[in-house]
DRENVO-210975 format. One record per atom (N, C-alpha, C): residue number from 1; residue in one letter; atom name; y negated, x, z. Coordinates in pm, whole numbers, m for minus. Layout:
// DRENVO-210975
   num   residuo   atomo        y        x        z
   NUM         a      CA        Y        X        Z
...
END
This chain:
// DRENVO-210975
   num   residuo   atomo        y        x        z
     1         m       N     3643    m6533     4266
     1         m      CA     3643    m6640     4166
     1         m       C     3579    m6592     4035
     2         a       N     3463    m6530     4046
     2         a      CA     3394    m6479     3927
     2         a       C     3477    m6372     3858
     3         h       N     3542    m6288     3941
     3         h      CA     3625    m6181     3884
     3         h       C     3742    m6240     3806
     4         e       N     3805    m6345     3861
     4         e      CA     3916    m6408     3792
     4         e       C     3871    m6470     3660
     5         f       N     3751    m6530     3661
     5         f      CA     3698    m6591     3540
     5         f       C     3675    m6485     3432
     6         l       N     3616    m6372     3473
     6         l      CA     3589    m6264     3377
     6         l       C     3719    m6205     3324
     7         h       N     3819    m6199     3411
     7         h      CA     3950    m6148     3368
     7         h       C     4011    m6238     3262
     8         v       N     4002    m6370     3283
     8         v      CA     4053    m6465     3184
     8         v       C     3975    m6454     3054
     9         m       N     3842    m6441     3065
     9         m      CA     3758    m6428     2946
     9         m       C     3793    m6302     2867
    10         a       N     3819    m6193     2938
    10         a      CA     3855    m6068     2872
    10         a       C     3986    m6084     2795
    11         n       N     4080    m6158     2855
    11         n      CA     4209    m6181     2790
    11         n       C     4193    m6268     2665
    12         i       N     4110    m6373     2676
    12         i      CA     4086    m6462     2562
    12         i       C     4017    m6386     2449
    13         i       N     3914    m6309     2485
    13         i      CA     3841    m6231     2385
    13         i       C     3933    m6129     2319
    14         g       N     4025    m6073     2399
    14         g      CA     4121    m5977     2345
    14         g       C     4208    m6039     2237
    15         w       N     4254    m6163     2260
    15         w      CA     4335    m6228     2159
    15         w       C     4251    m6274     2040
    16         l       N     4123    m6305     2063
    16         l      CA     4034    m6341     1951
    16         l       C     4015    m6223     1857
    17         y       N     4000    m6103     1913
    17         y      CA     3986    m5985     1826
    17         y       C     4113    m5963     1745
    18         v       N     4228    m5988     1808
    18         v      CA     4355    m5973     1736
    18         v       C     4363    m6073     1621
    19         i       N     4322    m6198     1647
    19         i      CA     4329    m6303     1545
    19         i       C     4237    m6270     1428
    20         f       N     4110    m6237     1458
    20         f      CA     4014    m6212     1350
    20         f       C     4047    m6083     1274
    21         w       N     4079    m5977     1345
    21         w      CA     4116    m5853     1277
    21         w       C     4250    m5870     1204
    22         g       N     4337    m5954     1262
    22         g      CA     4465    m5978     1197
    22         g       C     4452    m6056     1067
    23         l       N     4345    m6136     1055
    23         l      CA     4323    m6216      934
    23         l       C     4257    m6136      821
    24         v       N     4214    m6014      851
    24         v      CA     4132    m5937      757
    24         v       C     4191    m5928      616
    25         c       N     4316    m5894      603
    25         c      CA     4374    m5869      471
    25         c       C     4416    m5996      397
    26         y       N     4433    m6106      468
    26         y      CA     4488    m6226      405
    26         y       C     4403    m6282      291
    27         p       N     4269    m6295      305
    27         p      CA     4191    m6348      193
    27         p       C     4206    m6267       65
    28         q       N     4208    m6133       78
    28         q      CA     4222    m6048      m40
    28         q       C     4363    m6058      m98
    29         i       N     4463    m6066      m12
    29         i      CA     4601    m6079      m59
    29         i       C     4619    m6210     m134
    30         i       N     4559    m6317      m81
    30         i      CA     4567    m6447     m147
    30         i       C     4497    m6443     m283
    31         m       N     4378    m6380     m287
    31         m      CA     4306    m6369     m414
    31         m       C     4386    m6287     m515
    32         n       N     4444    m6175     m471
    32         n      CA     4525    m6094     m561
    32         n       C     4642    m6174     m617
    33         y       N     4704    m6254     m531
    33         y      CA     4819    m6336     m573
    33         y       C     4778    m6439     m677
    34         k       N     4664    m6505     m656
    34         k      CA     4620    m6608     m750
    34         k       C     4578    m6548     m883
    35         l       N     4517    m6429     m878
    35         l      CA     4473    m6365    m1001
    35         l       C     4583    m6285    m1068
    36         k       N     4690    m6254     m992
    36         k      CA     4795    m6163    m1039
    36         k       C     4732    m6031    m1085
    37         s       N     4630    m5988    m1010
    37         s      CA     4556    m5868    m1045
    37         s       C     4494    m5808     m920
    38         v       N     4483    m5673     m917
    38         v      CA     4414    m5604     m808
    38         v       C     4300    m5521     m864
    39         e       N     4250    m5561     m980
    39         e      CA     4147    m5484    m1049
    39         e       C     4012    m5487     m977
    40         g       N     3989    m5588     m894
    40         g      CA     3857    m5602     m832
    40         g       C     3842    m5539     m695
    41         f       N     3951    m5483     m641
    41         f      CA     3947    m5428     m505
    41         f       C     4007    m5288     m507
    42         k       N     3927    m5189     m470
    42         k      CA     3970    m5049     m480
    42         k       C     4099    m5024     m403
    43         l       N     4196    m4964     m470
    43         l      CA     4329    m4946     m414
    43         l       C     4335    m4844     m301
    44         d       N     4234    m4758     m290
    44         d      CA     4233    m4661     m181
    44         d       C     4233    m4729      m45
    45         f       N     4169    m4846      m36
    45         f      CA     4155    m4914       94
    45         f       C     4289    m4950      156
    46         p       N     4376    m5027       90
    46         p      CA     4504    m5061      155
    46         p       C     4594    m4940      175
    47         f       N     4585    m4842       85
    47         f      CA     4668    m4722       97
    47         f       C     4629    m4643      222
    48         l       N     4499    m4620      239
    48         l      CA     4452    m4548      358
    48         l       C     4471    m4632      484
    49         n       N     4452    m4763      470
    49         n      CA     4463    m4853      585
    49         n       C     4605    m4852      643
    50         l       N     4705    m4842      557
    50         l      CA     4843    m4836      605
    50         l       C     4864    m4712      691
    51         t       N     4815    m4599      646
    51         t      CA     4824    m4476      725
    51         t       C     4751    m4492      858
    52         g       N     4631    m4551      852
    52         g      CA     4554    m4570      974
    52         g       C     4626    m4657     1075
    53         f       N     4687    m4765     1029
    53         f      CA     4757    m4855     1122
    53         f       C     4886    m4793     1176
    54         l       N     4949    m4709     1099
    54         l      CA     5066    m4639     1152
    54         l       C     5026    m4546     1266
    55         f       N     4915    m4474     1250
    55         f      CA     4865    m4391     1358
    55         f       C     4827    m4475     1480
    56         y       N     4761    m4587     1454
    56         y      CA     4717    m4677     1560
    56         y       C     4838    m4731     1637
    57         s       N     4944    m4765     1564
    57         s      CA     5064    m4819     1627
    57         s       C     5133    m4715     1714
    58         i       N     5140    m4592     1664
    58         i      CA     5200    m4484     1744
    58         i       C     5122    m4464     1873
    59         s       N     4992    m4453     1860
    59         s      CA     4906    m4424     1975
    59         s       C     4914    m4534     2080
    60         f       N     4899    m4660     2037
    60         f      CA     4889    m4769     2133
    60         f       C     5026    m4815     2183
    61         t       N     5129    m4806     2101
    61         t      CA     5262    m4849     2147
    61         t       C     5314    m4756     2256
    62         v       N     5305    m4626     2232
    62         v      CA     5352    m4530     2333
    62         v       C     5264    m4539     2458
    63         g       N     5132    m4552     2438
    63         g      CA     5042    m4563     2552
    63         g       C     5069    m4688     2634
    64         y       N     5111    m4795     2570
    64         y      CA     5140    m4921     2641
    64         y       C     5274    m4916     2714
    65         l       N     5374    m4859     2650
    65         l      CA     5510    m4860     2706
    65         l       C     5529    m4757     2817
    66         k       N     5459    m4646     2809
    66         k      CA     5475    m4540     2909
    66         k       C     5370    m4554     3018
    67         e       N     5414    m4584     3138
    67         e      CA     5319    m4592     3248
    67         e       C     5276    m4450     3286
    68         h       N     5146    m4435     3308
    68         h      CA     5094    m4303     3340
    68         h       C     4972    m4317     3428
    69         p       N     4957    m4236     3532
    69         p      CA     4843    m4251     3623
    69         p       C     4708    m4217     3560
    70         f       N     4708    m4147     3449
    70         f      CA     4581    m4104     3390
    70         f       C     4536    m4198     3278
    71         n       N     4520    m4327     3314
    71         n      CA     4463    m4423     3219
    71         n       C     4530    m4423     3082
    72         n       N     4662    m4448     3083
    72         n      CA     4734    m4454     2955
    72         n       C     4707    m4333     2867
    73         y       N     4726    m4215     2924
    73         y      CA     4712    m4091     2848
    73         y       C     4571    m4069     2795
    74         g       N     4473    m4112     2871
    74         g      CA     4335    m4091     2830
    74         g       C     4284    m4191     2730
    75         l       N     4361    m4298     2702
    75         l      CA     4320    m4397     2603
    75         l       C     4253    m4519     2665
    76         g       N     4242    m4523     2796
    76         g      CA     4185    m4642     2858
    76         g       C     4287    m4754     2864
    77         k       N     4241    m4877     2887
    77         k      CA     4331    m4992     2902
    77         k       C     4389    m5034     2768
    78         i       N     4522    m5050     2763
    78         i      CA     4591    m5097     2644
    78         i       C     4668    m5223     2681
    79         d       N     4643    m5330     2607
    79         d      CA     4709    m5458     2634
    79         d       C     4815    m5487     2529
    80         l       N     4898    m5589     2558
    80         l      CA     5003    m5629     2464
    80         l       C     4943    m5668     2330
    81         q       N     4827    m5737     2332
    81         q      CA     4767    m5779     2205
    81         q       C     4726    m5661     2118
    82         d       N     4695    m5547     2180
    82         d      CA     4662    m5427     2102
    82         d       C     4783    m5380     2021
    83         v       N     4899    m5384     2085
    83         v      CA     5023    m5341     2019
    83         v       C     5062    m5439     1909
    84         v       N     5050    m5570     1939
    84         v      CA     5082    m5673     1840
    84         v       C     4993    m5657     1717
    85         f       N     4863    m5638     1742
    85         f      CA     4768    m5621     1632
    85         f       C     4802    m5499     1546
    86         a       N     4837    m5389     1611
    86         a      CA     4866    m5265     1539
    86         a       C     4984    m5282     1444
    87         w       N     5094    m5339     1493
    87         w      CA     5212    m5351     1408
    87         w       C     5197    m5462     1303
    88         h       N     5121    m5564     1335
    88         h      CA     5089    m5665     1234
    88         h       C     5011    m5600     1119
    89         g       N     4919    m5509     1155
    89         g      CA     4842    m5438     1054
    89         g       C     4930    m5356      961
    90         v       N     5031    m5293     1017
    90         v      CA     5127    m5216      935
    90         v       C     5196    m5309      836
    91         f       N     5245    m5422      887
    91         f      CA     5320    m5517      803
    91         f       C     5234    m5572      689
    92         i       N     5113    m5618      719
    92         i      CA     5030    m5682      617
    92         i       C     4980    m5580      514
    93         n       N     4960    m5456      555
    93         n      CA     4916    m5354      459
    93         n       C     5029    m5306      370
    94         i       N     5153    m5320      416
    94         i      CA     5267    m5293      328
    94         i       C     5267    m5396      215
    95         i       N     5243    m5523      248
    95         i      CA     5237    m5628      146
    95         i       C     5124    m5599       47
    96         f       N     5009    m5560      101
    96         f      CA     4891    m5528       19
    96         f       C     4924    m5416      m81
    97         n       N     4993    m5314      m34
    97         n      CA     5027    m5201     m121
    97         n       C     5134    m5237     m223
    98         v       N     5225    m5327     m187
    98         v      CA     5324    m5374     m284
    98         v       C     5254    m5448     m397
    99         q       N     5152    m5529     m363
    99         q      CA     5075    m5598     m466
    99         q       C     5013    m5499     m564
   100         s       N     4964    m5388     m511
   100         s      CA     4899    m5289     m599
   100         s       C     4998    m5224     m694
   101         l       N     5127    m5234     m664
   101         l      CA     5230    m5178     m751
   101         l       C     5276    m5276     m857
   102         i       N     5272    m5407     m827
   102         i      CA     5331    m5505     m918
   102         i       C     5228    m5584     m999
   103         y       N     5101    m5586     m953
   103         y      CA     5000    m5661    m1025
   103         y       C     4918    m5571    m1117
   104         k       N     4845    m5633    m1211
   104         k      CA     4764    m5558    m1305
   104         k       C     4656    m5480    m1231
   105         r       N     4642    m5352    m1269
   105         r      CA     4545    m5265    m1202
   105         r       C     4429    m5225    m1294
   106         g       N     4452    m5227    m1425
   106         g      CA     4349    m5182    m1517
   106         g       C     4317    m5036    m1492
   107         n       N     4188    m5004    m1482
   107         n      CA     4144    m4866    m1454
   107         n       C     4135    m4839    m1304
   108         n       N     4172    m4937    m1225
   108         n      CA     4167    m4923    m1080
   108         n       C     4289    m4845    m1033
   109         k       N     4271    m4719    m1006
   109         k      CA     4382    m4632     m967
   109         k       C     4357    m4567     m832
   110         l       N     4467    m4527     m770
   110         l      CA     4456    m4456     m643
   110         l       C     4393    m4320     m668
   111         s       N     4294    m4284     m588
   111         s      CA     4223    m4159     m610
   111         s       C     4301    m4039     m557
   112         t       N     4273    m3924     m614
   112         t      CA     4334    m3799     m567
   112         t       C     4292    m3771     m424
   113         f       N     4168    m3807     m391
   113         f      CA     4119    m3783     m254
   113         f       C     4203    m3860     m152
   114         a       N     4233    m3988     m182
   114         a      CA     4312    m4069      m89
   114         a       C     4451    m4009      m67
   115         l       N     4512    m3963     m176
   115         l      CA     4644    m3900     m165
   115         l       C     4639    m3771      m84
   116         c       N     4539    m3687     m114
   116         c      CA     4526    m3559      m43
   116         c       C     4496    m3580      104
   117         f       N     4408    m3676      135
   117         f      CA     4375    m3702      275
   117         f       C     4498    m3751      351
   118         t       N     4576    m3838      290
   118         t      CA     4696    m3892      356
   118         t       C     4797    m3781      384
   119         v       N     4818    m3693      286
   119         v      CA     4910    m3579      305
   119         v       C     4859    m3489      418
   120         f       N     4728    m3462      418
   120         f      CA     4669    m3379      523
   120         f       C     4684    m3445      661
   121         a       N     4658    m3575      667
   121         a      CA     4664    m3646      795
   121         a       C     4803    m3639      858
   122         w       N     4905    m3669      778
   122         w      CA     5041    m3668      832
   122         w       C     5091    m3526      859
   123         s       N     5054    m3433      774
   123         s      CA     5094    m3294      796
   123         s       C     5034    m3239      925
   124         s       N     4907    m3268      946
   124         s      CA     4841    m3217     1066
   124         s       C     4896    m3284     1192
   125         f       N     4926    m3415     1184
   125         f      CA     4980    m3484     1301
   125         f       C     5120    m3433     1336
   126         i       N     5205    m3417     1234
   126         i      CA     5341    m3367     1259
   126         i       C     5336    m3226     1317
   127         t       N     5247    m3143     1264
   127         t      CA     5231    m3007     1315
   127         t       C     5184    m3009     1460
   128         f       N     5086    m3094     1488
   128         f      CA     5031    m3105     1624
   128         f       C     5139    m3155     1721
   129         f       N     5215    m3257     1678
   129         f      CA     5321    m3312     1762
   129         f       C     5426    m3205     1791
   130         f       N     5465    m3128     1690
   130         f      CA     5565    m3024     1707
   130         f       C     5517    m2917     1806
   131         c       N     5390    m2879     1791
   131         c      CA     5336    m2773     1877
   131         c       C     5322    m2817     2022
   132         t       N     5292    m2946     2044
   132         t      CA     5267    m2993     2181
   132         t       C     5388    m3057     2247
   133         e       N     5481    m3111     2167
   133         e      CA     5595    m3182     2224
   133         e       C     5726    m3106     2213
   134         v       N     5746    m3036     2103
   134         v      CA     5873    m2966     2082
   134         v       C     5871    m2827     2145
   135         l       N     5762    m2754     2122
   135         l      CA     5750    m2622     2182
   135         l       C     5721    m2636     2331
   136         p       N     5761    m2539     2413
   136         p      CA     5737    m2547     2557
   136         p       C     5587    m2561     2587
   137         s       N     5554    m2661     2669
   137         s      CA     5414    m2683     2707
   137         s       C     5410    m2773     2827
   138         d       N     5291    m2796     2879
   138         d      CA     5269    m2889     2989
   138         d       C     5290    m3030     2936
   139         g       N     5391    m3102     2985
   139         g      CA     5427    m3234     2934
   139         g       C     5316    m3336     2940
   140         v       N     5243    m3340     3051
   140         v      CA     5136    m3440     3066
   140         v       C     5026    m3413     2966
   141         s       N     4981    m3291     2957
   141         s      CA     4873    m3256     2865
   141         s       C     4913    m3283     2722
   142         a       N     5040    m3248     2689
   142         a      CA     5087    m3268     2552
   142         a       C     5086    m3415     2515
   143         s       N     5133    m3500     2608
   143         s      CA     5136    m3644     2580
   143         s       C     4997    m3698     2557
   144         i       N     4902    m3659     2640
   144         i      CA     4765    m3703     2622
   144         i       C     4714    m3659     2486
   145         n       N     4742    m3536     2451
   145         n      CA     4688    m3481     2327
   145         n       C     4740    m3550     2202
   146         y       N     4871    m3568     2192
   146         y      CA     4922    m3621     2065
   146         y       C     4890    m3769     2048
   147         l       N     4884    m3844     2158
   147         l      CA     4846    m3985     2145
   147         l       C     4699    m4000     2110
   148         k       N     4616    m3920     2174
   148         k      CA     4474    m3922     2139
   148         k       C     4454    m3877     1995
   149         y       N     4532    m3777     1954
   149         y      CA     4519    m3726     1817
   149         y       C     4550    m3836     1717
   150         a       N     4656    m3914     1744
   150         a      CA     4691    m4025     1654
   150         a       C     4579    m4128     1650
   151         g       N     4521    m4157     1768
   151         g      CA     4410    m4252     1772
   151         g       C     4289    m4203     1696
   152         y       N     4260    m4074     1707
   152         y      CA     4144    m4019     1636
   152         y       C     4169    m4011     1486
   153         m       N     4295    m3996     1446
   153         m      CA     4326    m4000     1303
   153         m       C     4300    m4140     1247
   154         k       N     4328    m4244     1327
   154         k      CA     4297    m4381     1286
   154         k       C     4146    m4396     1266
   155         i       N     4068    m4337     1357
   155         i      CA     3922    m4342     1342
   155         i       C     3880    m4269     1215
   156         g       N     3943    m4154     1188
   156         g      CA     3911    m4078     1067
   156         g       C     3936    m4159      941
   157         v       N     4048    m4232      939
   157         v      CA     4079    m4318      825
   157         v       C     3972    m4426      810
   158         s       N     3932    m4487      922
   158         s      CA     3832    m4595      917
   158         s       C     3696    m4544      870
   159         l       N     3666    m4419      898
   159         l      CA     3538    m4362      854
   159         l       C     3529    m4349      702
   160         i       N     3644    m4337      635
   160         i      CA     3640    m4313      490
   160         i       C     3696    m4428      407
   161         k       N     3776    m4518      466
   161         k      CA     3847    m4617      384
   161         k       C     3754    m4719      319
   162         y       N     3637    m4743      379
   162         y      CA     3544    m4841      321
   162         y       C     3462    m4783      206
   163         v       N     3448    m4651      204
   163         v      CA     3362    m4586      104
   163         v       C     3409    m4614      m39
   164         p       N     3539    m4601      m70
   164         p      CA     3583    m4631     m208
   164         p       C     3554    m4776     m249
   165         v       N     3564    m4870     m153
   165         v      CA     3537    m5011     m184
   165         v       C     3391    m5030     m221
   166         a       N     3302    m4973     m139
   166         a      CA     3158    m4984     m165
   166         a       C     3122    m4917     m297
   167         y       N     3183    m4802     m325
   167         y      CA     3154    m4730     m449
   167         y       C     3207    m4808     m570
   168         w       N     3325    m4866     m557
   168         w      CA     3383    m4945     m666
   168         w       C     3294    m5064     m701
   169         n       N     3238    m5130     m598
   169         n      CA     3144    m5239     m622
   169         n       C     3018    m5187     m691
   170         f       N     2974    m5069     m649
   170         f      CA     2851    m5011     m702
   170         f       C     2864    m4978     m852
   171         v       N     2974    m4913     m889
   171         v      CA     2987    m4872    m1029
   171         v       C     3006    m4992    m1121
   172         r       N     3062    m5101    m1068
   172         r      CA     3079    m5222    m1150
   172         r       C     2957    m5314    m1142
   173         k       N     2869    m5287    m1045
   173         k      CA     2753    m5372    m1018
   173         k       C     2796    m5517     m999
   174         s       N     2909    m5533     m928
   174         s      CA     2967    m5665     m907
   174         s       C     3069    m5657     m795
   175         t       N     3095    m5774     m734
   175         t      CA     3202    m5781     m634
   175         t       C     3308    m5883     m675
   176         q       N     3318    m5912     m804
   176         q      CA     3424    m6002     m851
   176         q       C     3560    m5942     m822
   177         g       N     3652    m6028     m780
   177         g      CA     3785    m5982     m744
   177         g       C     3791    m5925     m604
   178         f       N     3680    m5932     m534
   178         f      CA     3664    m5878     m397
   178         f       C     3639    m5997     m305
   179         s       N     3723    m6016     m204
   179         s      CA     3708    m6128     m113
   179         s       C     3619    m6089        4
   180         v       N     3499    m6146        9
   180         v      CA     3405    m6112      116
   180         v       C     3455    m6163      251
   181         a       N     3544    m6264      250
   181         a      CA     3599    m6316      376
   181         a       C     3672    m6205      452
   182         t       N     3730    m6112      378
   182         t      CA     3798    m5997      440
   182         t       C     3706    m5926      537
   183         f       N     3582    m5904      495
   183         f      CA     3490    m5825      577
   183         f       C     3410    m5910      675
   184         l       N     3406    m6041      653
   184         l      CA     3350    m6132      754
   184         l       C     3445    m6136      875
   185         f       N     3575    m6147      847
   185         f      CA     3675    m6143      954
   185         f       C     3672    m6008     1025
   186         d       N     3658    m5901      947
   186         d      CA     3655    m5766     1002
   186         d       C     3537    m5749     1098
   187         f       N     3423    m5802     1058
   187         f      CA     3302    m5793     1142
   187         f       C     3322    m5869     1273
   188         a       N     3377    m5989     1264
   188         a      CA     3401    m6069     1385
   188         a       C     3503    m6000     1476
   189         g       N     3610    m5946     1416
   189         g      CA     3711    m5876     1496
   189         g       C     3654    m5755     1567
   190         g       N     3568    m5680     1498
   190         g      CA     3505    m5563     1559
   190         g       C     3417    m5602     1677
   191         g       N     3344    m5713     1662
   191         g      CA     3258    m5760     1770
   191         g       C     3338    m5800     1892
   192         f       N     3446    m5876     1872
   192         f      CA     3529    m5919     1984
   192         f       C     3600    m5800     2049
   193         s       N     3640    m5701     1968
   193         s      CA     3705    m5582     2024
   193         s       C     3610    m5506     2116
   194         l       N     3485    m5492     2075
   194         l      CA     3385    m5425     2159
   194         l       C     3360    m5504     2286
   195         m       N     3349    m5637     2274
   195         m      CA     3326    m5721     2392
   195         m       C     3438    m5707     2493
   196         e       N     3564    m5705     2443
   196         e      CA     3678    m5692     2534
   196         e       C     3676    m5556     2604
   197         a       N     3649    m5449     2528
   197         a      CA     3651    m5315     2587
   197         a       C     3545    m5301     2697
   198         f       N     3425    m5349     2670
   198         f      CA     3318    m5338     2770
   198         f       C     3341    m5431     2888
   199         l       N     3399    m5549     2863
   199         l      CA     3426    m5642     2972
   199         l       C     3536    m5588     3064
   200         d       N     3640    m5529     3006
   200         d      CA     3746    m5468     3087
   200         d       C     3688    m5357     3175
   201         y       N     3599    m5279     3119
   201         y      CA     3537    m5171     3195
   201         y       C     3448    m5227     3306
   202         y       N     3373    m5333     3275
   202         y      CA     3279    m5392     3372
   202         y       C     3351    m5450     3493
   203         i       N     3464    m5518     3469
   203         i      CA     3534    m5584     3580
   203         i       C     3632    m5491     3650
   204         g       N     3639    m5365     3605
   204         g      CA     3720    m5266     3674
   204         g       C     3866    m5263     3634
   205         e       N     3898    m5321     3517
   205         e      CA     4036    m5316     3469
   205         e       C     4075    m5175     3426
   206         t       N     3976    m5093     3396
   206         t      CA     3999    m4955     3357
   206         t       C     3882    m4870     3407
   207         t       N     3907    m4743     3431
   207         t      CA     3800    m4655     3478
   207         t       C     3727    m4586     3363
   208         q       N     3770    m4613     3240
   208         q      CA     3702    m4555     3125
   208         q       C     3717    m4647     3005
   209         l       N     3618    m4645     2917
   209         l      CA     3626    m4723     2795
   209         l       C     3731    m4664     2703
   210         n       N     3799    m4752     2629
   210         n      CA     3897    m4704     2531
   210         n       C     3821    m4644     2414
   211         p       N     3824    m4512     2397
   211         p      CA     3741    m4447     2294
   211         p       C     3778    m4488     2153
   212         v       N     3906    m4514     2129
   212         v      CA     3951    m4550     1994
   212         v       C     3900    m4689     1958
   213         k       N     3919    m4787     2048
   213         k      CA     3877    m4924     2019
   213         k       C     3726    m4935     2003
   214         v       N     3652    m4868     2089
   214         v      CA     3506    m4876     2083
   214         v       C     3453    m4815     1953
   215         t       N     3503    m4697     1920
   215         t      CA     3458    m4630     1797
   215         t       C     3496    m4711     1674
   216         l       N     3619    m4764     1671
   216         l      CA     3662    m4844     1557
   216         l       C     3575    m4967     1540
   217         g       N     3540    m5032     1651
   217         g      CA     3456    m5150     1644
   217         g       C     3321    m5120     1582
   218         v       N     3258    m5012     1625
   218         v      CA     3126    m4974     1574
   218         v       C     3133    m4936     1427
   219         v       N     3234    m4856     1390
   219         v      CA     3248    m4810     1251
   219         v       C     3274    m4928     1158
   220         c       N     3368    m5014     1195
   220         c      CA     3403    m5128     1110
   220         c       C     3285    m5221     1088
   221         m       N     3213    m5255     1195
   221         m      CA     3101    m5347     1183
   221         m       C     2989    m5289     1097
   222         s       N     2969    m5160     1105
   222         s      CA     2863    m5095     1026
   222         s       C     2894    m5102      877
   223         y       N     3017    m5067      840
   223         y      CA     3056    m5074      699
   223         y       C     3062    m5218      649
   224         d       N     3107    m5310      735
   224         d      CA     3114    m5450      696
   224         d       C     2977    m5504      655
   225         l       N     2873    m5466      729
   225         l      CA     2738    m5510      696
   225         l       C     2697    m5462      557
   226         l       N     2734    m5339      521
   226         l      CA     2703    m5285      389
   226         l       C     2773    m5366      280
   227         l       N     2902    m5393      299
   227         l      CA     2979    m5464      197
   227         l       C     2936    m5610      184
   228         i       N     2903    m5672      296
   228         i      CA     2852    m5809      293
   228         i       C     2717    m5814      221
   229         f       N     2634    m5712      245
   229         f      CA     2504    m5702      178
   229         f       C     2523    m5687       28
   230         q       N     2621    m5605      m13
   230         q      CA     2649    m5589     m156
   230         q       C     2686    m5723     m219
   231         h       N     2770    m5798     m150
   231         h      CA     2822    m5922     m207
   231         h       C     2716    m6031     m219
   232         f       N     2639    m6050     m114
   232         f      CA     2545    m6162     m111
   232         f       C     2406    m6128     m162
   233         v       N     2366    m6001     m154
   233         v      CA     2229    m5964     m190
   233         v       C     2223    m5880     m316
   234         l       N     2285    m5762     m315
   234         l      CA     2274    m5671     m429
   234         l       C     2331    m5730     m558
   235         y       N     2451    m5786     m548
   235         y      CA     2519    m5833     m669
   235         y       C     2543    m5983     m667
   236         g       N     2476    m6054     m578
   236         g      CA     2497    m6198     m565
   236         g       C     2467    m6274     m692
   237         n       N     2360    m6239     m761
   237         n      CA     2322    m6309     m883
   237         n       C     2411    m6275    m1001
   238         k       N     2481    m6163     m993
   238         k      CA     2564    m6120    m1105
   238         k       C     2708    m6169    m1093
   239         n       N     2743    m6217     m975
   239         n      CA     2879    m6266     m957
   239         n       C     2890    m6409    m1008
   240         k       N     2994    m6437    m1082
   240         k      CA     3023    m6576    m1118
   240         k       C     3093    m6637     m997
   241         r       N     3022    m6718     m925
   241         r      CA     3075    m6768     m797
   241         r       C     3187    m6868     m820
   242         i       N     3304    m6815     m841
   242         i      CA     3422    m6899     m861
   242         i       C     3497    m6905     m730
   243         s       N     3515    m7024     m677
   243         s      CA     3577    m7042     m547
   243         s       C     3722    m6996     m549
   244         i       N     3764    m6937     m440
   244         i      CA     3904    m6891     m430
   244         i       C     3998    m7011     m424
   245         e       N     3946    m7128     m379
   245         e      CA     4033    m7245     m372
   245         e       C     4064    m7302     m511
   246         t       N     3968    m7295     m605
   246         t      CA     3988    m7351     m739
   246         t       C     3946    m7250     m844
   247         p       N     4011    m7136     m850
   247         p      CA     3968    m7032     m943
   247         p       C     4019    m7057    m1084
   248         d       N     3952    m6994    m1179
   248         d      CA     4003    m6985    m1315
   248         d       C     4050    m6841    m1332
   249         p       N     4177    m6814    m1304
   249         p      CA     4226    m6676    m1301
   249         p       C     4199    m6600    m1430
   250         e       N     4217    m6667    m1545
   250         e      CA     4198    m6597    m1671
   250         e       C     4053    m6555    m1690
   251         a       N     3959    m6644    m1649
   251         a      CA     3817    m6612    m1662
   251         a       C     3780    m6493    m1574
   252         i       N     3835    m6491    m1453
   252         i      CA     3805    m6380    m1362
   252         i       C     3866    m6250    m1414
   253         r       N     3989    m6257    m1464
   253         r      CA     4054    m6136    m1516
   253         r       C     3976    m6081    m1635
   254         d       N     3930    m6171    m1724
   254         d      CA     3852    m6126    m1839
   254         d       C     3723    m6058    m1795
   255         s       N     3659    m6117    m1696
   255         s      CA     3533    m6059    m1646
   255         s       C     3557    m5923    m1582
   256         l       N     3666    m5911    m1506
   256         l      CA     3699    m5784    m1442
   256         l       C     3727    m5676    m1547
   257         r       N     3801    m5713    m1651
   257         r      CA     3831    m5616    m1756
   257         r       C     3704    m5571    m1826
   258         e       N     3613    m5666    m1850
   258         e      CA     3487    m5632    m1915
   258         e       C     3406    m5534    m1830
   259         q       N     3403    m5556    m1699
   259         q      CA     3330    m5465    m1610
   259         q       C     3392    m5327    m1612
   260         l       N     3526    m5322    m1609
   260         l      CA     3595    m5193    m1606
   260         l       C     3578    m5117    m1737
   261         v       N     3580    m5190    m1850
   261         v      CA     3559    m5126    m1980
   261         v       C     3417    m5072    m1989
   262         n       N     3320    m5150    m1943
   262         n      CA     3180    m5105    m1945
   262         n       C     3163    m4980    m1860
   263         h       N     3230    m4978    m1744
   263         h      CA     3222    m4862    m1656
   263         h       C     3283    m4739    m1723
   264         k       N     3397    m4758    m1791
   264         k      CA     3463    m4646    m1859
   264         k       C     3376    m4594    m1974
   265         d       N     3314    m4688    m2050
   265         d      CA     3226    m4647    m2160
   265         d       C     3106    m4569    m2110
   266         t       N     3053    m4611    m1993
   266         t      CA     2939    m4541    m1933
   266         t       C     2976    m4398    m1895
   267         e       N     3097    m4383    m1840
   267         e      CA     3142    m4248    m1802
   267         e       C     3157    m4159    m1924
   268         i       N     3209    m4215    m2035
   268         i      CA     3227    m4135    m2157
   268         i       C     3092    m4094    m2214
   269         t       N     2995    m4186    m2212
   269         t      CA     2861    m4159    m2262
   269         t       C     2795    m4047    m2183
   270         q       N     2813    m4053    m2049
   270         q      CA     2752    m3951    m1962
   270         q       C     2814    m3815    m1986
   271         q       N     2941    m3811    m2025
   271         q      CA     3006    m3684    m2051
   271         q       C     2958    m3624    m2183
END
């Protein structure tokens, strides 16, 4: 009876993590739409995030669809909600990146580092896949390797994708144009993801923790705390608290432009 209850709880918590993590991009997308601008949110984040979710989708979709005696190719337990979450992430980040192409960007540009990292990530994955899947090798080992590699690339993206956002807030000394709800949802999703992974392990649904989900949960929650701290503590007094429900888009755009011009002038002075 207790085992059945825990199993149901694990399933509910699993869908809660999908819901909260799935909501992550919507507040920022809505804010971008209302402002018709992406000047307040560093463009590296959605660009890198799309790559990360593509890797996540490859890793978890193949691991879910292919039955294998070795714990889903060494990835631990993978549920349907994991696959749904992964592909939803791809879809919503495509929308996010389209916004960055059609809305006003100001001085907010995609960094060379983000472009170079993305090229490196895909080049290394394709090379790894070719060496382990196309060239003669042990099929089981190769499958474990390339799926794990894709999962670890997702972790690599998550380790760096938050840094440009935090730095962008820092140089502007403001979080205007940045939706903190994005990272509140992210924090909640990370917590539920960790709870599900440990609960599945505790009740014996898997013989090992899912290394990708656990690491992602810890990394996301850590960065979320930093960004939430920036918004409410470091720059809270400097933000004009204009509600997303009743914004004055022109006032926010003017403020964002002023911050970006001040930042550009500071860089010129330092040079």
